[in-house]
N, C-alpha and C positions, 0 to 999 in steps of 0.2 A: 134815570132809566131803570125800569123794573124788568128783571129776567128771572127765569126759573133758577132755583138754587144750584142745580148741577151746572148750568151755563155760567153762573157767577163764579163758581169754584174753578172752572176751566179757564175762564177769562183771567182770573187772578194768577193762575199757575203758568199761563203762557207767557212767552217773551217776544218782544219786538225785534230782538237782535239774534236770538238763538232759536233754532228749530227744536221743538219738543215732540217726541213721538207719543202716540196714544198710550203706550205702556208707561212712559215717564209721567204723563199727565195723570194716569190712573193711580200711580203710586203717590204722586204729590197731593192729589185730592182725596185719596182713600175711597175711590169709587171703582165700580166694576168697569172693565174696558169697554163693554158694550154700552154702558151708560155714558161714558166719556165720548165714545164715538158718536152717539146720538146728539149729544150737546154740541160737539164740534161741527157737525153738519148744520145744525140750526144756527150756530154763530156764523158759519160761513155764509149761509143764506142771508143773514143780516148784514154781511160785509164787515164783521168785526174781526174775523181771522181769515187767513189763507191756508189752504191745505195742499201739500204736495204728496204725490203717491209714487212709490218706487217698488218694483218687484224684487224680491229677495229669494234666492234659491239655496236650499240646504240639501246635503246629501247624507243619507244614513245607510250603514251597512245592514243588510238583511241577516237573519240568523245563519244562513249558509255562508254569507260573506264574512261574518265574524269567525266562523269555524275555519274558513280557509286562511284568514289573516293570522290565526293562531297556529294552525297545523300545516299550512302550505297548500297551494293549489294542487288538485289531484294529478294534473299532467306533470307537474314538477316532481311530485312524490313518485310517480310512475317512472320518470326518467332517472331519478337518483337510484331507485331500486334496480332498474335495468343495468346501470353501471356497476352497482355492487354485486349483482348476481353473475353477470356475464363478463365482467372486465372489458366492456366495450364490444363484445361479440353478440351475435343474434342469440336470443334466449327464448324458449317456449313461453308463450304469452301467459299461460296459467301460472308458471313459476314466478314470473315477474309480478303478476297481480297479487299472488300470495305474499311475496316479500314486501310489497308496498303497503300491506294492511288496509288496502282500499276495499270497500264493500258496497253492495247495493247499487244505487244509481251513480255513485262516484266512479265506478269502473267505466261505465259508458262515457261519462263526462271526460275522464282522463284520456280514454282512447280517441275520442273525437277531437280533442285539442292537442294531442301529442304530435300528430303529423302537421296540423295547422301551424304550429309554432316552430316547426323545424327541429323538434327534438329527436327525430328519427323516422323510421318507416316500419310498417307492419305488413308482413307477407307470409302467406301459407301458415298462419298460426304462430309465427315467430316475430318477436319484437327486437328490432336492431336500433340501438341508440346511436346518435351522432355525437362522437367524442368532442367535436368542436362547438357544440351547443353550450350556451352559458345560462343556466337557470337563475343565476344571481342577477342577470340583466333582464329578467322577465318584467316587462312594463306593467302587466296586470297585477303581479304579485307585489311590486313596489307601490302601485297605486293603492292596493288594499291596505298595506302597512301605513301609507301616508294618511289615508282617510281615517284609519283607526286611531291615528295620532292627532286628528283634527286639522290636518293640512289639506291644501287644495291640490288637484291633480289635473293633468291634461284632458281637454274636452273629448278628444277622440278615444282615449283610453277609458274615460268615464262612460262613454256611449257603449263600449264593448262590455264593460262590467254590468251596465244596466241590461243589455241584451241577454246576459247570462243570469240575470236576476240575483246578482250579488249586491246591488245597491238599489236604493229607492230615492228618487228625487222628490223634494217637497218645495212647493212655491207658495209664498204668502206676500200679501201687499202691506208695505210699511207706510203708514201715513204720518207725516210730520206737520206740525201746526206752528204758525207764526202770527203774532198780533199785527193787524193792519193799522194804518194811521187812524182810521175810525175807531178801532178797538182801543188804541192808546187814549184817544180823546174821551171815549166813553168812560174809561177807568179814571181819568183825571177829573171828569165832571161828577163822577160818583155813580155807582151801579148798586141798586138795591135788589135784594133777593125777594122774589115774590113767592109766597107759599102756594105751591101747586099740588094737585093730586093726580095720580095716574090711572085711577079707576073709579067708577061710579058704584056705590054700595047701596044696599036696600035701606040702610039707616039714613043716608043722605036724602033719599027720595021721601022717606016718611017724615023726616024732620024739616025738609025744605032747605037744608044746608047747601044742596047742589046749586042753588041760585046765586050763592055768594062766593063760591070757591072758583079758582082758576085751574082749568084742566091742562095737563101737559099735552102738547101736540104729539101726535103719533108719527114717527119718522120711519117711513118704509125703506129708506136707504141705509138705516143703521145696521151694523154688523150684528149677527146673532149666532149663538152656538149652533153648530150643525147637529141636527138630531137624525140619527140613522136607525130607523126602526126595522123590524124584520120584514121580509118580503118573500114571495114565492120564487124559488130558484128558476133560472131561465130555462133549464131543461124541463122542469115540471110545467112551466108556462107553455113551452113548445109541445109537450105531450098533450096538454089539454087542448091546444089548438088542433093537433092531429086528430084527437078524438072527436072534436066538433066537426071537422071536415069529413071524416069517415062515417060518422053518424048521419051527416047530411047526405052522404052518398048511399044510404040505405043499409049500413052495416050495424050489427049488434056486437057488444063487447063481450069477450071471453075473460074468465077468471080461473085461476088455478094455482097450485103450489110452486114455490121456488125450488124446493127440494123434492125430487120426484124419482120414481123408479126408472132405471135405464130402459125398461121396456117401453115406457111412454116417450122418453127422450130420444131413443135411437132405434130400438128394435122394430117398433111400428113403422119407422121410416125406411125400413129395408136397409139399414146400415149394418154391415157384417160385424160380428162381435170382435173380429180381429182387425178392424179398421184402425189406422193410426190415431184418428180423432177420439177413439174410445179408450185409449191407454191412460195411465195415471199421469202422463206428461201433459195431456190436454184437458183433462176433466178434473173436477173437484169432487172426489168420492167422499162420502160421509161414513163414519164408523157408527152406524145405527142399525137397528134390526131391519131386515128386508121388508118390502111391501107385500102384504098378504092379499089386499083388496084389489085383485085383478081377475076378471072373469076367466075361468079355465078354458072355455071354448075359444076365447080370443087368443089366449096364449098358444093353444094348439094350432090355430090358423096362422099366426105369425111364425111359429116355429116351422111349420110346413112350407111356408113361402120362402124362408131362408134356406131350408135344406133342399127343397124340390122345385122351387119356383112356382109360378101361377100359370094356369092354362096348359094347353097341349104342348106348346113350345117352351114352357118354363124350364129353367135349368137350375135355379138356386145358386148358392155360393160354394158348395162342396167343402165347407169348413165347419168345425164344431159349433154347436149352439147350446149354451148353458142356461137353464131356467134360473139357476141361482144368480148368475150374472145379470139376467134380465130383471130380477126382483131387487137387486142392489140399489141403494139410494145415492144420488149425486145431485149437486146443484145443476140446474138445467143450463145447457150450453146454448139453447135457443128456445123460444117460446112455441116452437112447433109441437112441443109436448102437449100444449093446450089444444092445438088443432087436432091431434090424434085422439085426445080424450073426448072432444066434441063430435068429431066425425064418426067415432065408434059407437056413439050413443051412450057412453058410460057416464057422461057428465050431465046431460040435459034430456036424455031419452033419444029415441031414433028420430032422425031429421029427414024430412022430405024436401026435395029440391023444388024451387030454388032457395038457397040460403046464402047469407053473407055474414061473415064474422071477422073480428079483428081483436088485437090486444096491443097495448103499448106498455111493456113491462121490462124489468131488468133481467139480464142473462149473465152468465159467468163463464169465463174462459181463461185458461192458463196461458195467455199470450205474453209475448215480450212487449214491454211498455215502450211506446213510441208516439209520435204526434197523432197517429190515427188509430191506435190500439190501446185498450185498457183491460184490466182483469174483469171489470164489470161494466156493462153499458146497457142502454135501452134499445130494444128491438121492436120495430113496428111489424107485427105479424098480421097476416090477413089471408083469407081464402074465400073463393066463391064456388058454390056447388050448383051446377045446372046442367041441362042437356046441351050437347053439341057446342061446347066451348072450344075456343082456339087461341093460339098465341096472339092473334090480332086483338082479341078481347082483353087479354092480359096487358098488352102494350097500351091499349086505349085507356085502361083503368089507371095505369101509371101516369099517363099524360094528363088525365083529368085531375088526379090527386096532386101532382106536383105543381100544376098550374095555379092552385089555390095559394101557393107560397111564392108565386112569381118566378118559378123555375120552368123554363120551356125547352132548354137544350139538354134533353135526356138521350143518352146513347145506349144501345144494347149490344152485348157481345155473347155469342154462343158459349155454353159452359157445360160441364158435366157434374151432375149430382146423382148419388145412388138412389134418390127418392123421386126425382122428377125427370121427365123426358117428353118433349124437349125442355131444355133449361137455358137460361141466359142471365148474365150479370147486368146490373144497371150502373151507368157512370154519369156523373154530372161534372160540369166545368167549374173549377174554383174561381170565384169572382175576382180574387186578388192575384193569384199566381198564374191563372189560365190553364192549370194542369187538370187533367181528367182524374177524378178520384172515384173509387168504387163506393156506391151508396146502397147496394142491395143485391139480393140473389132471388131468383124466381123460377117458375116453371109449372108444368102440368104434372100432377101427381101420377106416378106410374101405377099400373095394375097391381104390381106386387105390394103397393101401399094400400090401395083402395079395397081390393077384393077381401083381404083378411078382416078389414073393418066392416064389411057388409055394405059398402057403397058401390052402387051400380051405375053411376053417372060420372060426368067429368068434374074434376075439381082443379082449379088453378090457384096457386098459392105463392106467397112471397115472404121474405124477411128483409126489412129495410133498417138502416141504422139511423136512429133519431139524432145522435150527435153529428153525424155527417150531413144530415139535412140542415142542422144548425150552421155548419160550416159553409154550406152553399148560400144560406140566407144572409149571413152576416160577415162572411169572409174570414172567420177564424181559421188559422192554419195549424193549430195545435189543440186537440181535444182537452189536454190537461189545463188549458186556460179556463175551462168552464166546469171541470169535473175532477175531483180528487184533491190531494193535499197541496198541489202546486197551482191551484186555480187563482185567477186574477180577481181579487175581491172588488176592486173598483169597477171592472168590467161587469161583474155580476150585479153590482148595485145600480149601474147606470143603464144597462140594456133592458129594453122592454120588448116583448114579442107582440107584433102588431096583429090585431084581430082582423 
């Protein structure tokens, strides 16, 4: 019997009485595992070997898991600090956190698991530890230590550690090979290695050698190394899809700076300068020179609207207005700054109705990180300028837009904005949890916004969250799975946005 050299080597290394894994055969034959796998499948098809497959799971600690295995779980450290500081009595939370040396996201992790595990309770800013709690009996801490030592742990505890992203499970298929009776017979009768080639070269064609050689069969079932090339991020894929939809609805795209004057970001929107959203707690101010390129007549119009209102019944805010503050630079908290630039004529010249514009770009807010909030995210900005617009036109626009993504259950809730009246928020139902989540804000721009810009017709506008659209489309329940340092890489690799 004549067989390719790799198959002969595997056949000689296999045993009729003991199973040999692919790794063992590769070591014995000094061949690559993928070469051995291909040979094994070919020999199996010839009936010379049998192959059994078993799934093997391994567990690996993440970087966070390794840190907690060394330093202790955050909730355990918080509990021990509470005992040390208060001798078992209730202690101000800030004092305990300082004594625990926890920082950043570890504080939230510790607080969320403190009560869950019965270490105590938190009330009115004070943390009261339970003296009867036993941190040495913490199953999750013990499991981390066991895994770090290479030992196995309880499946339920492992599930909990996985949900906390402290461990990663890996599955692989182990193939074991045994000679069949036919394989033993073939070896006894003698097996000869046939010289085979695995590719056709130009030299073979010109010399005619290809007519005399034996080509290796191509095995489509053979294992091969996984090649992971780069791909467009799912958020950018979704952004491109949104752009296609809005362009198809007759909208043109806006562009503009990420760092802009507060004048464009807030003042043009009739946001009072003492509004809480304009403090250093909520905005990212930049230590750079103020913006000089703002039309003086536009500054005068906006200042007058803030101080005196617009029209005979206008009243303004009766609060100070500073041109220096208006010219100061900050990262935009919304892309409505682009809308103000375009509506004022500053960006592309004076616009005549009807007009439709949109943008899908990043914005920056000093929010508390949680499953639905990040410090930066994508906003779908849009507006329509036309005569005699109404809220019904705005609602109809949303229904058409979201229908392109298979979302039809959109709900509207009246809302207050300084820059739109009437205003309403949009909500969509999460496909997995069934909860209503806010997906955007919208309304009709007020006269106090439009008149200073020189716009004399109606403008309806909105700001929608791209990440939350993604949540409605695919059922993600945490934005951090797709955006930021905690993102799920496997999810990003495998998910594709449908066109």
